C-alpha positions in Angstrom: 32.2 -72.4 39.2 33.9 -69.0 39.4 30.6 -67.3 40.1 29.8 -69.8 42.9 33.1 -69.3 44.6 33.0 -65.5 44.2 29.6 -65.3 45.9 30.7 -67.8 48.6 33.9 -65.8 49.5 32.2 -62.4 49.1 31.4 -61.9 52.8 35.0 -62.5 53.8 36.5 -60.2 51.1 34.1 -57.3 51.4 34.4 -57.3 55.2 38.1 -56.2 54.8 38.0 -52.5 55.6 40.1 -51.4 52.5 37.8 -53.2 50.0 35.3 -50.8 48.4 34.5 -51.6 44.8 34.0 -55.4 44.7 33.4 -56.8 41.3 32.8 -60.5 42.2 33.5 -62.9 39.4 35.3 -61.3 36.4 36.7 -62.4 33.1 38.6 -60.7 30.2 37.0 -59.3 27.1 38.8 -57.3 24.4 37.6 -53.9 23.2 38.8 -51.6 20.5 40.5 -48.6 22.1 42.7 -45.6 21.3 45.7 -44.0 23.0 46.6 -40.3 22.7 50.3 -39.6 23.2 50.5 -36.7 25.7 53.6 -35.3 24.1 52.8 -35.5 20.4 49.0 -35.7 20.4 49.2 -38.7 18.1 46.5 -41.3 18.3 47.2 -45.0 18.2 44.4 -47.5 17.7 44.7 -50.7 19.6 42.7 -53.5 21.2 42.9 -53.8 24.9 41.6 -56.4 27.3 39.6 -55.4 30.4 38.1 -57.4 33.2 34.3 -57.2 33.1 31.7 -58.4 35.6 27.9 -58.7 35.9 28.0 -58.2 39.7 28.2 -54.4 39.3 25.2 -52.2 38.5 25.1 -50.1 35.4 25.3 -46.3 35.4 24.2 -43.4 33.2 27.3 -43.7 31.1 27.3 -47.4 30.7 23.9 -49.0 31.5 24.8 -52.4 30.1 24.7 -55.8 31.9 28.4 -56.1 32.1 30.7 -53.4 33.6 34.4 -52.8 33.2 36.4 -53.2 36.4 39.0 -50.5 35.9 41.4 -48.9 38.4 39.4 -45.9 39.5 40.7 -43.2 41.9 37.2 -42.5 43.0 37.4 -45.6 45.2 39.7 -46.9 47.9 40.1 -50.1 45.9 38.9 -52.2 43.0 39.0 -56.0 43.5 37.7 -59.1 41.8 38.0 -62.9 41.5 38.8 -64.6 38.2 39.1 -68.2 37.0 42.7 -69.5 36.6 42.2 -72.9 35.1 40.1 -76.1 34.8 38.5 -77.3 38.0 38.3 -80.9 39.2 35.5 -82.9 40.8 35.9 -85.8 43.1 33.3 -88.1 44.6 33.6 -88.9 48.3 30.8 -91.5 48.5 27.4 -92.0 47.1 26.0 -88.9 48.8 28.9 -86.3 48.6 31.2 -84.8 46.0 33.7 -82.0 45.9 34.8 -79.4 43.3 38.2 -77.8 43.5 39.2 -74.7 41.5 42.2 -72.4 41.1 41.2 -68.7 41.2 42.9 -65.4 41.5 42.1 -62.5 43.8 43.3 -59.2 42.2 43.2 -56.0 44.3 44.1 -52.5 43.1 44.6 -50.0 45.9 44.3 -46.2 46.1 46.6 -45.5 49.0 45.6 -41.8 49.2 42.0 -42.6 49.9 43.0 -45.4 52.3 45.3 -43.1 54.2 48.7 -44.7 54.0 51.2 -43.5 51.3 54.2 -45.3 52.8 56.4 -47.7 50.7 55.0 -51.2 51.0 51.6 -50.0 52.4 49.9 -52.8 50.5 51.7 -55.5 52.6 49.5 -55.3 55.8 46.4 -55.3 53.7 47.6 -58.3 51.8 48.4 -60.1 55.0 44.9 -59.3 56.4 43.4 -60.8 53.2 45.5 -64.0 53.7 44.6 -64.3 57.3 40.9 -63.8 56.5 40.7 -66.3 53.6 42.9 -69.0 55.2 41.3 -69.1 58.7 37.6 -70.0 58.0 35.4 -72.6 56.5 32.2 -71.1 55.0 28.7 -72.4 54.6 27.2 -71.1 51.3 23.6 -72.0 50.2 22.3 -70.6 46.9 18.6 -70.9 46.0 19.1 -74.2 44.1 20.5 -76.1 47.1 18.6 -77.5 50.1 21.7 -78.1 52.1 24.6 -75.6 52.2 27.9 -76.4 50.7 31.1 -76.1 52.7 33.6 -73.8 51.1 37.3 -73.4 52.1 40.6 -72.1 50.8 42.8 -75.2 50.7 45.9 -73.5 49.2 47.3 -70.0 48.7 50.2 -68.4 46.8 51.3 -64.7 46.9 51.9 -63.3 43.4 55.0 -61.2 42.7 54.5 -57.4 43.1 54.4 -56.9 39.4 51.5 -55.5 37.4 51.9 -58.1 34.6 51.8 -60.9 37.1 48.7 -59.7 38.9 46.7 -58.1 36.2 47.6 -60.1 33.1 46.0 -60.2 30.6 44.9 -56.7 31.5 48.4 -55.2 31.8 47.7 -51.6 31.1 51.2 -51.0 29.6 50.3 -47.5 28.4 49.3 -46.4 31.9 52.1 -47.4 34.3 51.1 -44.6 36.7 48.2 -46.8 37.8 50.6 -49.0 39.8 53.0 -46.6 41.5 52.4 -44.4 44.5 49.8 -43.1 45.4 48.5 -46.4 44.0 49.4 -50.0 44.7 48.1 -53.5 44.3 48.5 -57.2 45.3 47.4 -60.6 44.0 46.7 -64.0 45.6 46.3 -67.3 43.8 43.8 -69.4 45.7 42.9 -73.1 45.6 39.3 -73.3 46.7 37.1 -76.3 47.4 33.4 -76.7 47.8 31.9 -79.9 49.4 28.4 -80.8 48.3 25.7 -83.2 49.1 24.1 -85.1 46.2 20.7 -84.7 47.9 20.6 -81.0 47.9 20.8 -80.0 44.2 17.4 -78.9 42.9 17.2 -76.9 39.7 14.4 -74.3 39.6 11.6 -74.4 37.1 12.9 -72.0 34.5 10.7 -69.5 32.7 11.7 -67.3 29.7 12.6 -63.7 30.5 10.8 -61.2 28.5 13.2 -58.6 27.2 12.5 -55.1 28.6 13.9 -52.0 27.0 15.2 -49.4 29.5 15.2 -45.9 27.9 
């Protein structure tokens, strides 16, 4: 359901003026990596978890289907939504049912590009996100639904201003500079709910996708 909720909430999140690189639904994957100590030049091999998403287009350096969502000072911000646990389904009556899910909104900020280097500059941006997410009920209608679902944020918690709390399991312990001025971040835990009609779910007629090699 994380992809459903990410697409449903996308218009609200991307309308925030400080959001630039929106990754949609993301999940962790572990890659082999290496770290070069800037003082000794020694190389340490390690495995590191990164959030990846299929909502971002590939580029010349990495044309694959999934892209890493890394803090990147070329952007004002990097943000994504991730699954935080098992969802629950509940039937209202013979014609309706609801799905509820806990998700996390993680936002990394480049304060220099945004234009505010003050201490605590992330706070008004976090409050704007809270106001936006908590104040609306959305109608979202993907192709496989004849009647739109109603999507709403039914609960919200503010995470501690701690990289490990917001970006775990992606805590970039070897790069603490990513989380201090001129950079910052915030995280929100959301309880989201979608209300569906039983009458509207129509799976498409699937056809195999022929593999195409892009040179």
